[in-house]
VEXSELO-67830 format. One record per residue: residue in three letters; z negated, x, y of N, C-alpha, C, O in turn. Coordinates in pm, whole numbers, plus 32768, in hexadecimal, padded with zeros to 4 digits. Each point is the difference from the previous one (the first is absolute). Example, Ala and Ser with C-alpha at 12.3 -4.5 7.8 and 13.67 -1.06 7.14 Angstrom:
<rs>
ALA7CF485277DC780007FA780778000805A80787FBE80687FFESER808A7F75806B7FFA805280777FB77FB3806D7FEF8033806F
</rs>
This chain:
<rs>
MET89FC82957D947F837FB57FF380177F6E8026803B7FE38068LYS7F967FC37F46800C7F71801F7FB17FDC807D7F99803D801DMET80987F60802C7FBE7FD080797FD37F717FEE80417FB47FB8ALA7F52802880887FD07F768001806D7FA4803B80448028805FLYS7FCE7F647F6C80697FA6802B7FDE7FBB80827F947FC88012ASN80CD803E80497FF67FBC80857F7C802480497FBC7FA88035ALA802380D47FCD7F83802E803E800E7FFC8099805F8034803BGLU7F3E7F8B80027FFF7FEE80947F76803180347F967FCD7FDBLYS80748098807D7F82803A80397FD17FA6807280507FCC804DILE7F2E80237FBD7FC57FB4806E7F8A804D803A7FB980457FB9ASN80347FAD80C97F8E803980447F947F96800380137F98803EILE7F7A807F7F807F997F9D7FF67F9C800C80737FDC7F9B803DTYR7FF580DE7FE27FA5800E806F80038093802C7FFA805B7FAEGLU800F7FB980D780048085803B7FB08006808280057FA38052SER7FB480C77FC07FB68017807F8037807E80418029805D7FBALYS7FD77FA780D0802B807280467F8E80658015801880718029GLU7F6F7F657FBA7F89805280237FBB80367F7F7FBF80688006ARG804E7F547F897FB380267F8980557FFB7F8380657FB97FFBPHE7F7380937FA080407FFA7F7B7FCD7F827FB87F8D7FD7800FGLU80CC7FED7FA27FDD7F947FA4801880317F74806080487FE7ALA7F497F917FB9800A803D7F7A7FCA7FA07F987FC07F9B801EHIS805E808C7F657FC87FC07F8680057F6980047F9F7FBE8024THR80D0800E7FB6801F7F7280097FEF7FBB7F7A7FF780407F97CYS80057F3C807080077FAC7F8A803B7F79802780007FDD8076VAL80347FD77F2780477F86801F7FDA7F947F997FE6801E7F8CALA80177F6580A37FE87F8E7FA580457F88803880047FEE807AGLN80337FBE7F2D80347F7B802D7F967F9B7FDA7FD77FF47F8DLEU7FFE7FC280DB7F967F9E7FEE80337F7F7FC080787FE87FF5GLN7F2C7FCA7FE380247F827FBE80477FA0806080497FA77FD4ASN7FA1806A80B080457FAE8064808B8039802280457FC98056GLY7FE480A27F6A8083803980168003807280638060804E8000GLU7F3C7FBE80547FFF806D80617FF080857FB97FC480087F95VAL8073806280A77FF380857FCB7FAA804F8064801C80018078ILE7F7B80427F537FAD8052805A8002808E7FCF8003801B7F88VAL7FFB804080D97FFF80937FE77F86803880467FEB7FE88077THR7FC480637F3E7F8B80438039802380918017805880387FBEPHE7F60800680A18012809280197F84802F80497FBA7FB28040CYS802D80D27FB67F9580388052803D80518070806580447FF0GLU7F597FB18080802D8048807A7FAD807A80147F887FFC7FE6THR80B0807380477FB28076801C7FD08000809080327FB58054ARG7F6C80A27FC97FCB80038088805C804C80607FF57FF4807AALA806580587F4D805C804E8051808180187FB180197FBB7F9ELYS803680A4808C807D801F7FBB7FE780647F968038806D8004GLU7F747F727F9A7FDB80577F977FE67FAA7F857FC37F96800BHIS806A80977F8080027FA47F907F777FD77FCD7FEB7F897FE6GLU7FB880D2800B7F807FDC7FBE7F8E7FE1805C7F8E7FFA7FD3ASP808B7FF380AD7F957FDB805E7FF87F66800780267FC38064TYR7FA780027F31800E7F707FF07FA67FAE80597F95802D8029ASP80967F587FF57FBD7FA780587FED7F757FBC7FB57FF27F9FSER808D7FAC80947FEE7F777FD380747FD27FA3806680447FF0VAL7F837F447FD480697FC77FAA80327F8080447FB47FB08036TYR80D480427FC580417F8E803A80627FC17F9C801E803A7F98LEU80117F518089806E7FC57FB480617FC080627FDA7FD8806EVAL80A580207F6780667FB2804780397F9F7F9E7FED800F7F87ARG805B7F8B80AB80247F8B7FB280957FE28011803B8012806ASER80007FBE7F2880897FCF800280047F717FD07FC07FDE7F9DTHR808A7FCD80AA80117F757FDA808E7FE27FCE80247F8C7FECASP802D80DE8002808A7FE97FD3801B80517F828069803E7FF1ASN7F367FC27FB48011803D7F7C80128099800A804A803C7FB3GLY7F72800180AE8004808F80088074803E8044801280797FFDLYS803E7F3280438077803A80487FD8803D8084803880688025THR7F6A7F5D80257FD08038807C7F677FF1800D7FC57FA37FCAPHE7FFF80B9807C7F6F7FFD80167FE580028094803180568048ASP7F7F7F4A7FE47FE67FF480917F85805180247F927FE37FD0PRO807E808580887F89804F802A7F947FAF80467F8D802A8006ALA809A7F61802F7F9E7FAC80407F9C7FC17F9B7F987FCD8028THR808780387F5A7FA67FCA7F997F9B80677FD57FAF7FE27FA8ARG8050809780917FA280677FDD7F707FC97FFF7FCF7FCD8065THR7FEF803E7F2A7F767FCB7FEE7FA780717FD08028804D7FA9THR7F617FBD808F7F9D80657FD37FC27FD07F7D7FC77F937FF7VAL804580C37FA57FC17FE07F7E7F7780437FF77F9E7FC17FD8TRP805C80BF804D7F80804B7FF97FFE8059807E80558058800FLYS7F4A7F9180497FF5804C80787FA080757FEB7F8B7FEE7FDCGLN80AA8089803C7FAA80767FF07F928005806480157FE88076PRO7F6C80397F587F9480218059801380908034806380427FDFGLU7F3F7FEE80718017807D8044800780737F9E804A805F8019HIS7F6E7F9C7F777FF6806F7FA580557FF87F847FFB80597FABPHE80537F3E804880497FED7F8580907FDA801580237FCD806BGLY8031804A7F36808D7FD98004802B7FD47F747FBD801D7F9DSER80B37F9D805D802F7FC67F7F808180437FD8804980378051ASP7FD17FC17F2B8076803B7FC8802B7FAD7F877FAC7FCA7FBAILE80D6802D802E80377FC47F897FD57F6C7FF27FBD7FDD7FA0PRO80697FCC80BE7FDB7F737FF480617FB67FA380787FFC8019LEU7F537FCB7F7E80517FBF7F947FD77F717FF67F8A7FE0800EILE80D87FC67FD97FE17F72800180377FB97F85806380287FC3THR7F577F6C801D80307FA17F9B7FC87F78801B7F907FF58033GLN80BB7FA17FAD7FCE7F78800D7FDD7FCA7F78805480017FA5LEU7F317FCF804A7FD57FC97F8380377F737FEE80347FC4805ELYS7FC080097F2680337F7B7FE57FBF7F928054803F7F99801CASP7F3F807D800D7FBD7F9F80528021800B80967FCA7FB78053GLY808F80A67FCD802F800C808B7FB9806F804E802D8028806CTHR7F6480097F5E7FB5806C80438056807F8003804180237F9DILE7FBD802080D580468082800B7F92806F80027F9F7FF9804CLEU8074806A7F5E7FA680727FFD804B807A802A806F801A7FD4MET7F4F803380858037808480277F9E806B7FCC7F8C80008027ASN80A180587F837FAF80727FD68032807D80458079801A8004HIS7F2A80338034802C807380507F94806A7FFD7F8F7FE77FD9LEU8097809180527FA5807180077FC6800C808D80487FF38062VAL7F3580247FA67FC1801980817FD6808E80077FBE80337FA5ASN8067800F80C77FE1808A801A7FA0801180777FF87FA68054SER7FBF80C87FB57FA18015806C801B808380478041805A7FCBPHE7F8B7FB180B27FFC807C804C8089803C801E801A80757FE4HIS803C7F398054807F8033802E7FED804380897FDE7FBE8063GLY803880C27FA07FFC804A807E7F7B7FFD80457FFB8002807BARG7F987FFB7F397F7B7FF5803D7FAD807A7FD6800F80377F93LYS7F987FF180C97F9F806C7FE37F767FC97FFE7FCB7FD68067GLY7FF8802B7F217F777FD07FFB7F9A806A802B7F957FDF8032ILE808E80A37FBA7FAB806E802D804780468070806D80347FEBLEU7F5B7FCF808A803F803580757FEC80958011804D80428047THR7F4B7FF77F777FEA8090800C8079804B7FC780317FE07F94ASP7FFD808380B3807480487FD77FD980777FA47FC98064802EPHE80567F8E7F507FE1806B7FA3807C80547FE28001804E7FA1GLY80677FA180AF8078804D7FED807C7FA580107FF57F878013SER807A80B87FE680807FB4801880167F997F947FDD80167F8CGLN805C7F7A809980207F977FA580967FDE800F80327FEC806FSER8010800D7F23808E7FDF800780117F6F80257FA37FB17FF4GLU80D2802F803980217F7480207FF67FAD7F817FD77F8C8005GLU804C80AC7F8A7FF77FB47F817F6D7FDD7FE27FE07F927FD4LEU7FC780D180477F717FE17FE77FCF7F95805F7FB27FAA7FD7LEU8079805A80A67FD47F9F805F802F7F717FD77FC07F9D8024ARG80AD805B7F93802D7F7F7FD37FD07FDF7F73802B7F9C7FC6ALA7F7C80B580037FD67FEB7F797FC37F737FEC7FB97FCA8055LYS80677FFF7F387FD57F737FEA7FB47FF57F7B801C80477F9FGLY7F887F60805F7FB87FE57F8580247F6D7FD480097FA68054THR800C80467F2980257F7C7FD77F827FA97FF57F9A80287FC9GLU80727F61806D7F957F9C7FF580207F9A7F947FBF7F987FF6GLY80A780877FB8801C7FAF7F8D80677F8F8018803B7FF3806CTHR7FD87FBD7F29805C7F92800A7FB97F82802F7F937FDE7FD2TRP80AE7FDD808B7FC77F86803D805C7F887FE78077800F7FE3ILE7F4F7F7C8029804D7F847FF37FF17FAD807D7F907FEE8031SER80DD7FDD80037FFD7F9A806880417F847FC9805480097FA7ARG7F877F81808E80267F817FC4802E7F9F806E7FC77FFB806DSER80A57FB87F7180307F96805780197F847FAE803780067F92THR7F9E7F8680A780197F837FBB805D7FA78050800C7F897FE1ASP803680AC8086805B7FB38055808580478015803280088070ASN8007802C7F24808080407FFF8005807D8059806A80208037GLY7F2880267FD97FFD807D80477FF47FF68095801680618048ASN7FC77F257FEA7FEF7FF580937F7A8032802E7FF68036806ETHR7FA17FBB7F3F7F7E803B801E7FC980417F7F80237FDB7F90TRP7F86808880877FCE80507F947F698017800D7FCC8006806FASP7FED80057F1E7F72801D80077FEF809480208061804B8005ALA7F207FDF80107FE08087802A801780657F8F80118077801BGLY7FEF7F5D7F69801B80577F907F7F803A7FC67F957FF7803CTYR807980437F4E7F8D80367FBB802F806E7F9C807380027FD4LYS7F2E8057800B802280737FAC7FFD7FDA7F6D7FA87FB67FD5VAL80B8807B7FDE80087FE87F707FA5805D7FB57FFB8078801DASN7FBD7F547F827FAE80517FA9805E80497F9D804F7FC17FBAALA7FA580C480428054804D7FA47FAE805D7FA98036805E7FC6GLU7F497F8B80317FAE80547FA8803780037F73802D7F997FCEPRO7FD180D87FF17FBC8080802380578061804F7FD880738015MET809D7F62801780588059804A7FC1802880887FC17FB08044ARG805480D07FDF7FCC802A808080517FC080747FC77FD78065TRP80BB80227F8980557FBD8063807F7FCD7FBB802E80397F9DVAL80087F5D8098807F7FCB7FD180537FD080767FCA7FDE8069MET80B880207F8480567FC1806780727FB97FBA802C802A7F95PRO80057F6D80A6806D7FB27FBE808A803A8025801180428066ALA804F7FA47F43808C801D802180597F8A7FE4807880078019ASP7F4E7F897FB4804C7F8A7FDE7FAD7F84801C7F868004800BSER80C27F8D80017FBF7F8080177FAA7FD47F86801180317F90ILE7F987F7580897FAF7FC27F94805B7FA87FA880567FB78032LEU7F9580517F4E804E7FAC7F9E7FA87F937FC97F92801C7FCFGLU809C7F6780397FBA7F8E7FCF80387FDB7F7280777FE77FF2LEU7F3680177FAA80297FD67F7A80077F687FF77FC57FBB8054PRO8080800F7F4980097F6E7FF37F7B7FB67FFA7FF77F8C802BASN7F9D80B77FA07F7C7FC37FF77FAB800E807F7F8C7FD78003GLY80AF806480667FBA800F807F7FBC808880117FD68021806ETHR801E802E7F267FC68086800E805380558060807B7FF88000LEU7F44805780508046805A805E7FEF808F7FCF7F9580287FD4LEU80D8802380368001808E7FDA803580508075805E7FD78045MET7F6380A07FD080288056806E800880907FC97F9A803A7FD9ALA80DC7FFD80258015808E7FDA7FE18055807A80317FE8806EVAL7F79807F7F7B7FDC805D806B8002808B7FCA7FFB80167F87LEU800D804A80D77FF2808C7FDE7F7D803480387FCC7FCA8061GLY8000809F7F647F81803580327FCC80747FAD804580377FA9GLN7F3F7FEC80757FC1806E7FB87F727FD97FDD7FBF7FB6804ALEU8011807A7F457F7C7FDB7FCF7F918054803F7F917FCF8016HIS808D80AF80077F93805C802D8019803F80877FA28038803ATHR80D57FC17FFB80278056806E80277FAD807B80347F917FF3ARG7FB280A5808480297FBC807880997FF9800A804780457FB7ARG7FE87F6980A2808B7FD47FFD806780737FF28006805D8051GLU80467F967F47807A80517FEA7FE980957FF98058804D8026ARG7F307FE07FAC7FF0808D7FE1803780167F757FB5800E7FA0LYS80CE7FF680568043800A7F807FEB80887FBD801580107F88ASP7FC0805280C97FE280827FC77F7F7FFD7FB17FE7805A7FB0GLN7FC47F3D80667F837FF37FBD80037F977F8E7FB9800C7F9DGLU80997F91807480087F957F9C80837FB7801480207FD88070PRO802F80157F2580807FB880127FE67F6E80207F9A7FC77FDBILE80C87FFE806B7FFC7F71801E80147FB27F80805180277FABARG7F677F6B804680157FA77F8D80247F7580347FDD7FDD8071SER80697FD57F3E801C7F77801F7FA67FA67FAD7FF780117F86VAL7FC67F8F80BD7FA47FA97FBE801D7F6D802780487FE58060LEU7F7C7FBE7F5380187F7280197F7B7FBD80247F9E800D7FB7LEU80617FAA80BA7F8C7FAF802680207F6F7FE180747FD88000ARG7F257FDA7FE580107F737FDB7FA17FA6804B7F8E8024801ASER80A47F6580077FAD7F98803B80137F7B7FBA80717FD87FE8ASP7F237FE37FF8800A7F7C7FBF7FD97F8E80607FF27F8D7FD6ASN7FFD809480A77FD77F9980628051800380807FC97FF9806ELYS80BC80117F83805D7FFF80707FF080738060801C7FF38078GLY7FB7807F7F547FFA807780537F7E8013804E7FF6805C8052LEU7FAA7F507F977F7F801180487FB080757FCB7FBE8045804DASP80477FD17F307FBD806E7FC2805F804C7FA480577FC47FC0TRP7F9880BF8038805980537FAE7FB080607FAB7F93802D8025GLU80A67FF17F667FC680627FA6806B805E7FC680757FDC7FF4HIS7F5F809D7FE8805B80597FBB801F7FC37F747FA57FDF7FB4TRP80DA8014802B80297FBC7F85803080677F9A7FD97FF97F8CSER807A8065809C803280627F9F803E80778048801F7FF98077THR7FF380747F3E804D8073802F808F7FF27FD3801A7FF47F88ILE8041800C80D4808F7FF47FDE803680837FD1804480067F99ALA7FA1806780B1803580857FDA7FA7806D803F7FDD7FFB8076PHE7FFF80677F387FB58075802D802180737FA4800B7FED7F87ASP8004808880AF801B807C7FB17F8380517FF17FD680428060PRO7FEB7FBD7F297F85804B7FEC8015809A800A7FA0804B8012ALA80DF7FE17FE2801D808F8012800380268093800980758023GLU7FEF7F2780337FF980118094807A804C80357FF480578056ILE807F7F867F7680818039803180517F9A8049803C80218066ILE7FC97F617F6A80527F9D803B7FAC7F9A804C7F9E7FCD7FCASER8087801580B27FC77F92804980577F857FF0807980048017PHE7F457F8E7FC080467F7E7FF77FDD7FB0807E7F907FCE8010ASP80D1802780457FE97FDB808C804F7F81802380657FE27FC0GLU7F6E7FD680A380487F8D803D80387FA17F92807A7FF47FF2PRO7F307FCC7FC480317FA87F95803E7F8080347FCA7FBF805AALA80A9801B7F6D803E7F7D801A7FF07FAE7F858020802D7F92LEU7FAE7F5780817FE07FA97F93805C7F867FFA80177FBC8064GLY801C802A7F2680557F897FEA7FE17FBD7F797FBA80397FACARG80787F5080407FEA7FB67F8A80877FC87FCD80467FBB8049THR7FDD80647F39807F7FD27FCD7FFB7F697FE47F977FC08005LYS80E180097FDE80067F717FDE7FB27FE27F7F7FDB7F8D7FEAASP800D80D57FC37FB47FEB7F807F6E802080157FB47FFD7F9FGLY8020802280DA7F6F801580167FD080907FF17F8780188005VAL80D280487FEA7FD6808D7FF47FF08039808D80577FEE8055LEU7F3780557FC47FEE8042807F804480887FFB7FF580487F9EVAL80517FD980CF8047807C80107FC8804980787FF37FC3806BCYS7FEB80BB7F887FD6804F80738058807B800B8009804F7FA2MET803A7FC380D180558072801C7FBA805480687FD37FCD8066MET802480B77F807FAE80588052804A807A80318052803A7FB7ARG7F947FED80BF802B808180377FAA80707FBD7F887FEE7FEATHR80B3807F7FF87FB6806F7FC680118081804C806A801C8037GLU7F2B80337FCB80028087803A7FC2805F7F9A7F997FE27FC4HIS80A88091802A7FD5805D7F957FD2808080408044803A8054LEU7F447FF37F827FC8807E802C804F80747FC480407FF07F98PRO7FBD808780AA7F9D8028806680277FE1808F7FAC8009805AARG80D57FD27FBD80287FF3808E801E7F72802780417FEA8066GLY7F927FB77F4E801A7F718021808F7FDC7FFE80307FB78057ARG801A807C7F4180917FE67FF680167F707FDD7FC37FCE7FA2HIS80937FEE80A680237F787FE480627FFB7F87806D80378006GLN7F697F867F9080507FED7F8980367F7380007FF47FB98064ASN8048801E7F2B80317F787FF37F8F7F9F7FFC7F8E80287FEBMET808E7F5A80277F987F997FF67FE17FE67F6D8056800D7FAATRP7F2B7FCC803C7FD17FE27F7C7FDD7F6D7FF87FEB7FBF8066VAL800E800A7F1C7FDF7F757FEE7F947FF37F937FF880527FA4ALA7FB87F4880687FA37FD77F9580057F6A7FF580287FBD805FTYR7FAE800C7F2A800C7F757FE37F7B7FCB7FCA7FB480467FBDSER80337F3A80637F897FB97FC7802D7F807FC2804B7FB3803DTYR7F8980347F4980207F847FB97F8C7FA37FF880047F9F7FB5ASN7F92807D80997F867FAB7FFC7FC97FEA808C7F8780028016ASP80D37FE780497FD97FE0808B7FB2807180447FAC7FE78056GLY807180947F817FC7807280477F82803A7FC77FCA805E803AGLU80027F6E7F567F8580367FC6801380887FC87FA680548003SER80D37FC37FC6802180877FCF8093801D801C804E7FA4801ATRP7FD680DA7FE3808780298025803B80637F987FB9804A7FBDTHR80C97FB28039804280617FAA7FF3808C80437FDF800C8076ARG803B805A7F39800580868037807280068063806E7FD47FE1PRO7F7A80638099806F80078064807180597FCD7FE880627FBAGLU80917F7C806B807680497FD9805C8014807780047FAD805BALA804580BF7FA58059801E806E80837FB07FF380367FED7F92THR7FFB7FE580E180867FC9800980618072802C7FD580718019ASN80A87F717FF080618061803680237FDF80918069802A8032ILE7F407F8B8012801C7FD080887FAA805380617F8680097FF1TRP80BF803480747FBA804C80657FFE7FAD808180637FC08023GLY7F2A804280237FED7FBB807C7F6E7FD480087FB880097F9CTYR801D7FCA80D37F757FD580117FEA7FC3808980488020805FPRO7F567F897FAD7FC47FB77F9180547F877FDB80627FE08043ALA7F767FDC7F51804F7F8E7FCC7FC47F7C80267F8C7FF98029ASP80C37F9D7FCA7FD07F75800D80487FB47F93807880137FEDLEU7F437F987FCB80397FB27F90800E7F6D80237FA27FC48035THR80D280017FAE801C7F758021803A7FB97F858067802B7FCBLEU7F587F6A800780337FB17F94806C7FA580377FE37FAF8058LEU8095805C7F7880717FAF80357FFE7F767FBE7FC27FEA7F98ALA80867FBA80A980057F797FD080427FF47F787FE37FA27FB6ASP807580BB802880447FFC7F7F7FB280497F96803280107F90GLY7F548020808C7FA9803D7F9A800980997FFA7FAF80417FBCARG80B27FF8808A800A809180057F95803580627FC57FB2804BMET802280D07FB47FA1803E805D804580688053804D80507FCBLEU7F987FB080B4803A805C80617F958063802E7F917FD88022ALA809180AA7FDF7FB28066804080488033807B8072802E7FF5THR7F507FCC80808036803E80787FA4806F802B7F867FF67FF0TYR80B1807480477FAE8078801F80428051806D80787FFB8017GLY7F318054802E803180598063804980757FC27FDD802F7F94TYR808B800080B3804C80797FD97FED8067806E804B80008063ARG7F5380577F8F7FD4805280738039808E7FF37FB680628001LYS80CD7FA67FF280508077800D80897FD68025801F7F897FFEGLU803780D78026808A7FD9802980437FAB7F957FFD80237F8APRO80407F6D809E80187FCB808A7F8E7FA4802E80157FB3805ETYR7F76804F7F657F8E7FAD802380257F6C7FE8806D7FE07FD1GLY7F347FC7805180197F707FF27FB37FC37F917F9680327FDALEU80A07F5E7FED7FC27FB27F9980607FF07F89807A7FF48012ARG7F4E800A7F7380547FE77F8D7FBB7F997FA67F8D7FDC8014GLY80BE7FF77F887FCD7FA17FA5803680107F75806C80377FECVAL7F477F977FB380297FFE7F737FD87F767FC57F937FCE801DILE80C07FF87F947FE07F817FBD7FF080177F6A8055803E7FBFSER7F3C7F8F800B7FE580007F7280167F797FC97FD67F9E803FGLU806B80547F4E80167F7C7FC27F7E7FBC7FD87FF27F868009ASP7FAD80CD7FCB7F847FC47FCD7F82803680427F927FD47FDEGLY8079808A80817F8E803B80407FBF806D7FAE7FA1803F802FLEU808F7FD97F5A7FC180617FA48052807F7FF27FC9806A7FE1SER80B77F8D8034805680757FF6804680198085803A7FA4803ATRP7FC080D67FF5803680268081806080747FF07FE8805C7FB2ASP80897FA1809B806380677FF28044801A8082802D7FA28043ILE7FDD80DF7FE480408027807D80927FD68006803C7FFA806BALA7FFE7FE97F1F808B7FD47FF980117F7E804E806E7FE2802EASN7F297FD37FDF80067F7E80467FD8800B80927FEB7F998041GLU800B80DF7FF57FD68014808C806D7FD780628077800E7FE2PHE7F647FC2808F80597FE0806D7FBD801980877F8580068008VAL80CB800A80627FCE802080857FF37F7C804E805D7FB18007ILE7F2B803C80337FEC7F8F805780278024808E80447FB28044LYS7F9180C47FEA8029803480847FEB80977FFD7FB780357FACTHR808A800D80B27FED808F80157FD18016809080097FA98056GLY7FC280D27FBF7FD7802680887F707FD8801E7FAE7FEA7FA7GLY8038800E80D97F787FDD802E7FA98076801A7F887FF18019CYS80B080877FE17FB3807A8014803D804D8077807A800C8008PRO7F36802880538034804A80758041807E7FD17FE3802F7F92PRO8076800B80C0803A80847FE07F96806A7FFC7F9B7FF98047GLN807C806A7F647F9C80697FF07FE1804B80857F97803F800DSER80C77FBA80557FEC8047807D7FAA7FB080637FE48030806ESER7FF37F577F6C7FB37FAE805D7F72802D800B7FD6805A7FB7THR7FDD7F6A80A17F75802780157FA27FB97F9C7F89801D7FFDVAL80AC7F877FB37FAD7FC07F9D7FDE80647F938058803F7FC6ASP7F277FCF801E7FD880697FA27FDD7FCC7F747FDB804F7FA9TRP80317F2F80407FE17FCA7F7C80607F8E7FE67FFB7F988042TYR805D807A7F5D806A7FA07FEB7FD07F957F9E802C7FFB7F8DHIS7F7A7FB080A27FC17F9C7FAA80557F81800880017FBA8066THR804780297F2B80517F8A7FFA7FE77FB87F7E7FBD80357FA8GLY80777F57804B7FFC7FB57F817F897FA37FF67FDE7FBC8060TYR7FE180417F2C7F977FA07FDF80367F7480057FD27FAF8051PRO809180307F5A803F7F7C80037FB17F977FB47FB6801D7FA2HIS805D7F67808A7FD47F8B7FB180727F9B800680407FEC8067THR7FD67FD47F2780797FA97FF17FD47F797FCB7FA87FF77FAAILE80977FA0808D7FED7F777FCD808A7FC27FE880638028803DGLN7FA27F777F6980787FA97FEE7FE47F84804D7FA17FB87FE2LEU80B5802D80847FE87F8B8054802A7F837FB7803B80067F94ASN7FA67F8780A880157F807FBF80927FE67FDE801E7FB97FA0ASP8040808380B2808C7FEE7FE6803B80687FA0807980037FEBGLY7F2F80547FDA802E80637FA5801D8086803C800E80637FB8THR7FFB7FA280D18017808280437F8880567FF47F8F7FCE7FFBMET808680B780017F9680637FFB7FDE802D80908059800E8055LEU7F2980097FC57FD6803880827FA380767FE27F987FF07FC0THR808D808680707FB280797FEC7FD3802E808980518007805DVAL7F3080197FB37FCC8032807E7FC080877FEF7FC9801C7F95ASP803B803780CD7FBD80837FFF7FF28034808E80237FB9805EHIS7FAC80BF7FB57FFE803F8087805D80787FFC800980497F9DGLN803B7FC880D2805D807080108007802980937FBD7FC58055PHE8092809F7FC7800E802F808780817FC8804280637FE37FBDTHR7F96800F80C780797FD58049806F80667FF37FE680757FE3ASP80957F618032807280597FEF801080648075804080687FF0ASN7F867F7980828011805580757F798023803F7F9E7FB87FF3ALA806280B980537F89802D80497FE07F9E8072805B7FC28037PRO7F2480317FED7F8C80377FBC7FEA7FBD7F7A80037F857FF8TYR7FE780C97F9E7FFB7FC87F7A7F7A7FBA7FE97F96803E7FFEMET80757F3D7FF07F8A7FAE7FF180017FC07F74806A7FD87FCFGLN7F21801F7FF37FF07FC07F7F7FF47F6980147FAD7FD2804FTYR80A57FDE7F687FFA7F708015800D7FB67F7D8019803E7F99VAL7FD87F408069800A7FAB7F8980907FD27FEF80397FBF8058ALA800080637F37808C7FE47FE4800C7FA77F867FA47FF97FAEGLY80CB7FC28047801B7FB07F8B809180087FD580588025804EVAL7FBE7FB77F3380897FF47FCD80067F807FAE7FB37FED7FA2ARG80AA7FBC8085801F7F887FAE807A80257FAA806280368032TRP7F947FAD7F4D806A80247FA780087F9E7F897FA97FAA7FF1GLU80BB80637FBE80147FA47F908002804C7F7C802580757FFBLEU7FB37F467F9C800680407F788094800A7FD5801D80327F94
</rs>
């Protein structure tokens, strides 16, 4: 298997008390690199709390924990997940993220019978929210909920994409009729939201992929735009009846997302993906590899339209605790990749520490094409 060139692992942010998860990265117009992440309330992956960022002033080589800045502070009843960032041409930074409710709370105190720990941690989605900064991420507004009608709920898996004319597009996953992720009742679909006023208002723009036979879920869409202006969406898929993870699928739009080609399977296994348009016009897909030997992998397409596992390479391996550890959910990956100003690649994700006690932290890899 080919390896990424001159790959160097870096520790971006780690806590001794809490898990850190679901990261994203952007290089700002002033050259600084910022990485966002959500922190959990305890040492458990989905008990989400607030969103923070840390900053690098040396082109992503090191990140100073003293620069930790609160992006979205959780109130008592809510927590955040999947904080994604992009800087618009006018310098505004937008973070799109999922807000969840009722982490570990009991609204009805009367005991009607035993409740599992999973039920006590049950969460309801409060939808996709936007937070905004106009000073390079040093301060942030309180945020607001995105309109996703007619969808019952949506959540983002990728940053907002700004088109050359200023239109904003956001690929999200969700369901039209069913509460969050009841895939036994309705498969997940990928849809596109659009804003024509810098993200202040959003509307449903199009359906990217949906299986009317209700067998395939098109999940966690990654959105990219080729050098020729074609939109590319790469999606994680799960196939009923047992939610089997298959290869990633792609769909294309030749009219800025108003309509999409019929989705088609690639021969690439992994999930979820992130798409990066490279300076030379090629397109890079990076994705989690959540089986032995774990880690992150990548594939480069010459035009963003044709993808082949023959072009796969390893960015890093590992990041998963041994099966004998006390960690009961090996949640790794969720990469996001940027090409830095000097041409170097920086990929960030969350993984586990190499030694016990196994803690989830924000990791990075600097590598070269």
